[in-house]
C-alpha positions as CSV (number, residue, x, y, z in Angstrom):
1,X,-2.2,-28.4,24.7
2,X,-0.3,-24.9,25.8
3,X,2.8,-26.5,24.1
4,X,1.1,-26.7,20.7
5,X,-0.2,-23.3,21.1
6,X,3.4,-21.5,21.9
7,X,4.9,-23.8,18.8
8,X,2.6,-22.4,16.5
9,X,2.7,-18.4,18.3
10,X,7.1,-19.1,17.8
11,X,6.6,-20.0,14.2
12,X,5.6,-16.8,11.9
13,X,2.4,-17.8,10.6
14,X,1.1,-15.3,12.0
15,X,2.8,-12.3,10.3
16,X,2.9,-14.3,7.4
17,X,-0.9,-14.5,7.1
18,X,-1.6,-10.7,8.1
19,X,1.1,-10.2,5.2
20,X,-0.6,-12.4,2.5
21,X,2.3,-15.1,2.4
22,X,0.9,-18.0,3.2
23,X,-0.6,-21.2,1.4
24,X,-4.1,-21.8,1.0
25,X,-3.2,-24.7,3.4
26,X,-1.4,-22.7,6.1
27,X,-4.3,-20.3,5.9
28,X,-6.7,-22.9,6.8
29,X,-4.2,-23.2,9.5
30,X,-4.1,-20.6,10.9
31,X,-7.8,-19.3,11.1
32,X,-8.4,-22.4,12.9
33,X,-6.3,-21.5,15.6
34,X,-7.4,-18.2,15.5
35,X,-11.2,-19.2,16.1
36,X,-10.3,-22.0,18.4
37,X,-7.7,-20.5,20.7
38,X,-8.2,-16.8,22.7
39,X,-4.5,-16.7,23.0
40,X,-4.3,-16.5,19.5
41,X,-7.1,-14.8,18.7
42,X,-5.4,-12.1,21.0
43,X,-1.8,-12.3,19.2
44,X,-3.7,-11.9,16.1
45,X,-5.4,-9.1,17.1
46,X,-2.3,-7.4,18.3
47,X,0.2,-7.9,15.6
48,X,-3.2,-6.7,13.2
49,X,-2.6,-3.2,14.9
50,X,1.0,-3.2,14.8
51,X,1.0,-3.7,11.1
52,X,-1.8,-0.9,10.4
53,X,0.6,1.7,12.4
54,X,3.9,0.1,10.8
55,X,2.3,0.3,7.3
56,X,1.1,4.0,8.0
57,X,4.3,5.2,9.0
58,X,6.1,3.1,6.5
59,X,3.7,4.5,3.3
60,X,5.6,4.8,0.1
61,X,4.6,7.3,-2.1
62,X,5.4,7.6,-5.5
63,X,7.5,10.3,-6.8
64,X,5.8,13.8,-6.9
65,X,4.3,14.3,-10.6
66,X,5.5,10.8,-11.8
67,X,1.7,10.0,-12.3
68,X,1.1,13.2,-14.5
69,X,4.5,12.6,-16.4
70,X,3.3,8.8,-17.4
71,X,-0.4,10.3,-18.8
72,X,1.5,13.1,-20.2
73,X,3.9,10.4,-22.2
74,X,0.8,8.3,-23.1
75,X,-0.9,11.4,-24.3
76,X,1.8,12.6,-26.4
77,X,2.6,8.9,-27.9
78,X,-0.7,8.9,-28.5
79,X,-1.2,11.6,-30.5
80,X,2.6,11.2,-32.1
81,X,1.6,7.8,-33.5
82,X,-1.7,9.5,-35.0
83,X,0.2,12.3,-36.8
84,X,3.1,9.4,-38.2
85,X,0.1,7.9,-39.5
86,X,-1.0,10.7,-41.7
87,X,1.7,11.7,-42.7
88,X,2.4,7.7,-43.2
89,X,-0.7,8.1,-45.6
90,X,0.0,11.1,-47.4
91,X,3.5,10.2,-47.8
92,X,2.3,7.0,-49.6
93,X,0.2,8.6,-52.2
94,X,3.0,11.1,-52.8
95,X,5.8,8.6,-52.7
96,X,7.2,9.3,-56.0
97,X,8.0,12.8,-55.3
98,X,8.6,12.7,-51.9
99,X,10.9,9.6,-51.4
100,X,13.1,11.2,-48.6
101,X,10.0,11.8,-46.7
102,X,9.1,8.2,-45.4
103,X,12.9,8.3,-44.1
104,X,12.4,11.4,-41.8
105,X,9.0,9.7,-40.6
106,X,11.1,6.4,-39.8
107,X,13.8,8.3,-37.6
108,X,10.8,10.4,-35.8
109,X,9.1,6.8,-34.8
110,X,12.2,5.7,-33.8
111,X,13.1,8.6,-31.2
112,X,9.6,7.8,-30.2
113,X,10.0,4.6,-29.7
114,X,13.2,5.3,-27.7
115,X,11.3,8.0,-25.6
116,X,8.8,5.4,-24.7
117,X,11.5,3.1,-23.8
118,X,13.6,5.4,-21.2
119,X,10.0,5.8,-19.7
120,X,9.1,2.6,-19.5
121,X,12.8,1.5,-17.8
122,X,12.2,4.3,-15.2
123,X,8.9,2.8,-14.5
124,X,10.1,-0.7,-14.0
125,X,13.4,0.7,-11.8
126,X,10.5,2.4,-9.9
127,X,8.5,-0.7,-9.1
128,X,12.0,-2.8,-8.3
129,X,12.5,0.0,-5.8
130,X,9.2,-0.3,-4.5
131,X,9.1,-4.2,-4.1
132,X,12.8,-4.1,-2.5
133,X,11.2,-1.7,-0.3
134,X,8.0,-3.1,1.0
135,X,10.0,-6.8,1.1
136,X,12.6,-5.0,3.8
137,X,9.4,-3.5,5.9
138,X,8.0,-7.0,5.9
139,X,11.1,-8.2,7.3
140,X,11.2,-5.4,9.8
141,X,7.6,-6.2,11.1
142,X,8.8,-10.4,11.7
143,X,11.6,-9.1,13.1
144,X,10.5,-6.6,15.7
145,X,7.0,-9.0,16.3
146,X,8.6,-12.3,16.5
147,X,9.5,-13.5,20.0
148,X,12.1,-15.4,18.4
149,X,14.3,-12.0,17.9
150,X,16.8,-11.3,20.4
151,X,17.6,-7.6,21.5
152,X,21.2,-6.5,22.0
153,X,22.5,-2.5,23.7
154,X,25.3,-1.5,21.9
155,X,27.6,1.3,23.0
156,X,30.0,3.2,21.7
157,X,34.0,3.2,23.4
158,X,35.7,6.4,24.7
159,X,35.9,7.9,21.1
160,X,32.3,8.3,20.8
161,X,30.9,7.5,24.6
162,X,27.0,9.2,23.7
163,X,26.7,6.4,21.1
164,X,23.6,4.4,21.5
165,X,21.9,1.8,19.2
166,X,20.0,-1.3,19.5
167,X,20.5,-4.4,17.6
168,X,17.8,-6.7,16.7
169,X,18.9,-10.2,16.0
170,X,16.9,-13.2,14.4
171,X,18.8,-16.8,14.4
172,X,15.8,-18.4,13.5
173,X,14.9,-16.3,10.5
174,X,18.3,-15.2,10.0
175,X,17.8,-11.4,9.8
176,X,19.2,-8.6,12.1
177,X,18.7,-5.0,12.2
178,X,20.3,-2.0,14.3
179,X,18.5,0.8,14.9
180,X,20.9,3.8,15.9
181,X,19.1,6.1,17.7
182,X,21.9,8.9,19.0
183,X,24.8,9.9,17.6
184,X,27.5,11.9,19.0
185,X,29.2,15.1,17.4
186,X,31.7,15.0,15.4
187,X,33.2,17.4,13.2
188,X,31.4,18.2,9.2
189,X,34.1,16.7,7.4
190,X,33.8,13.1,9.3
191,X,30.8,10.8,9.0
192,X,29.6,7.5,10.7
193,X,30.1,4.7,8.9
194,X,28.5,1.3,9.1
195,X,30.5,-2.4,8.6
196,X,30.0,-5.8,9.2
197,X,32.2,-8.9,8.9
198,X,30.7,-11.8,7.2
199,X,33.1,-14.8,7.0
200,X,36.1,-13.0,7.1
201,X,34.9,-10.2,4.7
202,X,34.2,-6.7,5.4
203,X,31.1,-5.5,3.9
204,X,30.2,-2.0,3.9
205,X,26.8,-1.2,4.8
206,X,27.2,2.8,4.0
207,X,27.2,5.9,5.8
208,X,24.7,6.6,8.7
209,X,22.9,9.9,7.4
210,X,21.6,11.0,10.9
211,X,19.8,9.1,13.9
212,X,17.2,10.1,16.8
213,X,14.5,8.2,14.6
214,X,14.0,4.9,17.1
215,X,12.1,3.2,14.3
216,X,14.6,3.9,11.6
217,X,16.4,0.4,11.1
218,X,19.5,-0.5,8.9
219,X,19.8,-4.1,7.6
220,X,22.8,-6.0,8.9
221,X,23.6,-9.3,6.8
222,X,22.9,-12.0,8.9
223,X,25.6,-15.2,9.6
224,X,26.7,-17.1,12.0
225,X,29.2,-15.6,14.3
226,X,29.1,-12.6,12.0
227,X,30.7,-8.9,13.5
228,X,29.5,-5.3,12.9
229,X,31.2,-2.4,13.0
230,X,30.8,2.0,13.3
231,X,33.7,3.7,12.4
232,X,34.3,7.2,12.1
233,X,35.6,8.2,8.7
234,X,35.8,11.0,6.3
235,X,32.5,12.8,5.1
236,X,31.7,10.7,2.1
237,X,32.8,7.3,4.0
238,X,35.2,5.2,2.4
239,X,35.5,1.6,0.9
240,X,37.6,0.2,3.1
241,X,37.5,0.5,7.0
242,X,39.3,2.6,9.3
243,X,40.2,0.3,12.4
244,X,41.9,3.0,14.5
245,X,38.2,5.0,14.5
246,X,36.3,1.9,15.5
247,X,34.0,3.4,17.9
248,X,31.2,0.4,18.4
249,X,31.3,-3.0,17.5
250,X,28.2,-5.9,17.3
251,X,28.6,-9.5,17.8
252,X,25.8,-11.3,16.5
């Protein structure tokens, strides 16, 4: 019986159930285990508390003023369309005398449609970005709370002795993250940059903007025998790593 419970807890069904991504059959299984086994119930309550704290910390707010801008745009479109139809009626009555007016209003309508398309595209991009961020937060939650996740302490070499980081690797879910908690001081003309070597290809993961936030994680691409690197580059980062300035590496 204990092996059965352990196997269930080692899976991520509880996390998926909390995040609402389980199937109907999986949900019934989770609810049955929660009701039958105190160990599962205690783990579920603990994960629920962790998720609430995690959700509050990573709450994503829409850009300031976006809602007002959207309402304003919708309102202006309605007013614009109303004016357009009124003008169109007047133009139809005096079509012979003002034949050129129809062309003018057609151009106005085209401009309105183009502006509406721009607003719609911006909203669509915002939605896509928010979905990506929420998916990243979901993966972070699973990695940090899954018992199969392995934790590796990372330290800098002689060039960056003060550098400290922690890598979180989950070989089952194939997810990897790193938290850089401390960076040594370097000249303003330089920066720290993160890389990953996957299947013989070097991938640029971007500049490490800051350290000190214990909960700020940077995603690492997962692959068997992958290696991560932190280098010192010129401010703004490089397209290829300066191998002479590697200050830390992470094998995962």
